[in-house]
N, C-alpha and C positions, 0 to 999 in steps of 0.2 A: 529641512525636509525638502524633498523634490517629488512632484507629481507630474508624470508625463515629461520628465526632464525640464520642468519649469521650476526655477528657484522660488521658494515660498517666503512668507512673511518672517518666519523664524530666522532664516538665513540672512535676510535683509537686516533684521534687528541685530543679529550678532556682528555683522560687518559694520553696521553703524556704530555700535558700541566700541568696536575695535578701532574705528577711525575717529572716535570722539565727535561724531556728527549728531549733536544733541537735537537738532531740528527733526531729523529722520526718526530718531528714537521717540521723540514726543509724538510725531505723526503716527507711527506704528502703534503706540500705546493708545492713542485717541481712536484710531480706526478699530482696533481690537475691542475697546470699550463700547463703541457704537454697535459693533456686530453682536456682542454679548447682550447689550440692552435690547436690541432689535429682536434677537432670538427669544429672550425672555418675554417680550411683549407678544410675539406671535404665539408662544406656548400658552400664555395666559388667555389669549383670545380663543385659541383652539380648545382649551380646557372648558371654557364657558360654552362653546358651540356644541361640543361633544356631550357634556354632562349637564343636563337641564337643572340639576340641583344647585349648581354654582351660580351665584348672583353677585354682581359687583354694584355697589351703591356709592 
């Protein structure tokens, strides 16, 4: 994928797999996992802020 003519993470991952650059593959997977985990955390916190019925114990 390209946004504003900037190559993205998907392209980087495909090139790394093609070049057998396992360190880059591992880094892309790790960064993606961090982003997904962070997004889930933000969604959970916003859910608790928006809906007063939600309580985390």
